[in-house]
N, C-alpha and C positions, 0 to 999 in steps of 0.2 A: 519514402521510408529510409531513414538513416540506419546505417549498419556499422558495426565495429568489425574491422577486418584484421585477422591475425595471420600473418604470413609465416610459413615454415618451409623446410626444404622439400616437402611433399606437395605443397600447394597453399591455399588460403582457406581460412574458416571465417564465415561472416555470421555475426550475431545481430539480429534485428533489435532495434530499440523496443519494439513490442514484446519481444521475448524477455528482455531485461525488466520491462514494466510488469509483466505477468509474474515473474519470479518475485519481484519486490512486493506485489500485491498479495500473493499467497503467504509470503513470510510475515507481512504485517498482520494478516487476519489470524495467524497462528497464536498471537498474543492474547491472553485472557483479558477481557475488558473491551476489546475492539469489536464493535457490533457490525461494522461494515465499512465500505469505502464510499467516499463522497465524490460526486462527479466534478467537484470544484465549483467555482462560481461562474455559471454560464447564464448570462442575461439576468443575473440576480437570483437565480433559482439553484438551490443545491439539492441534488437528488441522491437518495440512498440506493446504492447498487448492490446487488446480490453477488454470489460467488461466480456467476456466469460471465461477468464482465469486469474482472479485477483490474485490468489495465486502464480503465477509465478514471480511476481515482489516483493514478500515478503519472507523473511527468518525469521523463528521463532525458538527460543530456549526456550523450556518450562521445568521448573524444577518442584519441588513438588507443590509449591504455587506461583511461580513467572515466568514471561516471559520476554524475551528480543526480540525485533522486529526490523528487518532491512527492510526498504522499499526503493525501487528503482523507481524513478519517472521521468516523462517527464513533464516539466512545459511550460505553454504558454509564448511566447515571450513578453517582456514588463512588466511581473509580478514582484512583490517584492518577490524575492526568500526567503529571511530571514523570512518575514511575513508568506508566504505560508508554509514554513518548520515548523514553530512554530505551525500554525493552524493544520497541518497534525499530528504533535506529540500529541497535545492536544486531537484531535478528535479520533485518533487511541487508545490512552491510555484509554480515557473514554469509548469508545465502547467495547473494549476487556474486560476491568474490569467489566463493567455492564453486559455483556452477559455471561462471563465465571466465574467470581468471582476470577480470577487470579490477582495477583499484578503485574502490568507492571512496571518493573524496568527501562528499557530504550526503547525509540523509536528512532532509528537512521535513519534519512532521508538522502538518497543519491540521489541527483539530477543528473541524468545521461544524460539529454538532454534538449534542448529547442525546442519547436515546433514553427517554423516560420509561419507567416500568409501566406496563399496562395495568390500569385499575381493574380489579376484579369486581364484577357487578354483584351486589349483594343478592342473595337468593331471596325471592319473595316468599313470604310465609303463606303457606296454604292453610285455609280455614276449614 
């Protein structure tokens, strides 16, 4: 587990990559139109993950004072993908920087899928 270490005159503070990933995942799902996080492409299968495991759809590279974040999302059908992608980038960057003090260099948004609306079954007519 990689960690970011911040040294000060009292001691050091370590921030786990997993913590940064969870912050980024929560920030991404706050954006309207984001249905969920995608587990990325693992063996050719992309799975939709719920709120319980937000760090699975996030890859984080943390340096001494900087971070690069890759996010894998599933977006609601009919949404403006470019607009949602930009909002996710801005929200993730702001949230991670505010909570960790790291400088977020890049937030790469990867839209892995579109969630189609569920068709409502027509009610059968009773005779």
